[in-house]
Structures are given as structure tokens and as C-alpha cells.
C-alpha positions in Angstrom: 167.0 90.5 -107.5 163.7 92.4 -107.0 162.0 90.4 -109.4 163.2 86.9 -107.7 161.8 88.3 -104.4 158.5 89.3 -106.0 158.2 85.8 -107.4 158.9 84.2 -104.2 156.5 86.3 -102.3 153.8 85.8 -105.0 154.2 82.0 -104.9 153.8 82.0 -101.0 150.9 83.9 -101.2 149.4 81.9 -103.8 150.1 78.7 -101.9 148.8 80.0 -98.6 145.7 81.1 -100.4 145.2 77.8 -102.0 145.7 75.9 -98.9 143.2 78.2 -97.0 140.6 77.5 -99.7 140.6 73.6 -99.5 142.3 72.9 -96.1 140.3 71.5 -93.3 141.6 72.5 -89.8 142.0 70.2 -87.0 138.6 69.6 -85.6 137.2 72.0 -82.8 135.3 70.3 -79.8 133.0 73.3 -79.2 132.2 73.7 -82.6 131.5 69.9 -82.9 129.2 69.9 -80.1 127.1 72.9 -81.6 127.0 70.9 -85.0 126.1 67.6 -83.1 123.4 69.3 -81.2 121.7 70.8 -84.2 122.0 67.9 -86.6 122.7 64.5 -84.6 121.2 65.0 -81.2 117.7 64.3 -82.4 118.6 60.7 -83.0 121.6 60.1 -81.1 122.5 60.5 -77.2 126.0 62.1 -76.6 125.9 61.5 -72.7 125.0 57.7 -72.8 125.3 54.7 -74.7 121.6 54.1 -74.4 119.8 54.1 -77.7 117.7 56.9 -79.0 116.4 56.4 -82.6 120.1 55.6 -83.3 122.8 54.4 -80.9 124.1 56.5 -78.1 127.6 57.7 -78.9 129.1 58.3 -75.7 132.5 56.6 -75.6 132.2 55.7 -79.4 135.9 56.0 -80.0 136.6 53.6 -77.3 134.5 51.0 -78.8 136.0 48.2 -81.1 133.3 48.5 -83.8 130.3 50.5 -85.3 126.8 49.2 -85.2 127.6 48.1 -88.9 130.4 46.1 -87.3 133.0 48.3 -89.1 136.2 49.1 -86.9 135.7 52.4 -85.4 138.0 54.9 -87.0 138.1 58.5 -88.3 137.4 57.1 -91.9 134.6 54.5 -90.8 132.7 57.3 -88.5 133.1 59.9 -91.4 131.7 57.3 -94.0 128.8 56.7 -91.6 128.3 60.3 -91.7 128.6 60.8 -95.2 126.6 58.0 -96.3 124.1 57.3 -93.5 123.0 53.7 -92.8 120.3 51.2 -93.9 118.9 51.5 -90.4 117.6 55.0 -91.1 120.4 57.3 -90.7 120.4 59.9 -93.4 123.3 60.8 -95.3 125.2 64.1 -94.3 127.8 64.3 -97.2 126.1 67.3 -98.8 124.6 68.8 -95.6 127.9 69.2 -93.5 131.0 70.8 -94.8 134.2 68.8 -94.1 135.3 71.1 -91.4 131.9 70.5 -89.7 132.7 66.8 -90.0 136.1 67.2 -88.6 134.7 69.4 -85.7 131.9 66.6 -85.0 134.8 64.0 -85.0 136.6 65.9 -82.6 133.6 66.2 -80.3 132.8 62.4 -80.5 136.3 61.6 -79.6 135.8 63.6 -76.4 132.6 61.7 -75.2 
């Protein structure tokens, strides 16, 4: 019986450790704001729809489409963050972690 309990406890710890390593937690608005300000704010306004170098992002998730005409969704915004755009936005796939991207999404949804 002790061996069975040890196996169950070990499996539980292993599963918890693996999920902690690869799992992205839900986005944090405050952390997303920090990431946005240090990476995105140079080109995008967060407090208006007015264009800076790139489009203003206030109300982004209330819009029907992105500037590239794709429907606004978590997936399409994340794709834009990852790949950048032909209009001059750089790719952030290798710059921001998956958690930072989730945080930025949460922040953008709050605008």
C-alpha cells in the first residue's frame, strides 16, 4: 500500500511540475500594461484610436477587424504580435514569452 501511495504522489508531483513548466497562466492586465509600455507604446497609442506609427489600440477587441482585415480574436492578435506586419511592425515571436503575450492580450482587452 505504501508503494501505491508513493507512486500516486510521485505522479501528481510530476504532472504539477510539467504543467508549471509549459503552461501559460491567464493574462495579467497590469503585467500586460508594463510589457505594452516597454515594447509596443513607441508605435501604438493605448488611450486612443489615433494612429501613431501603427494604429491606436484603444477598443481593439470591440472592433470587427484588424488593420490587415482579419477578424479580431485572440488568435489573430497573437499572430500579429508573433509575425509582425508588412506595414512595418516587427515580429515579437522570439522577443516576448507566451506569458507576456497572454498578459498583453489581457491588457488590450481592457482598453
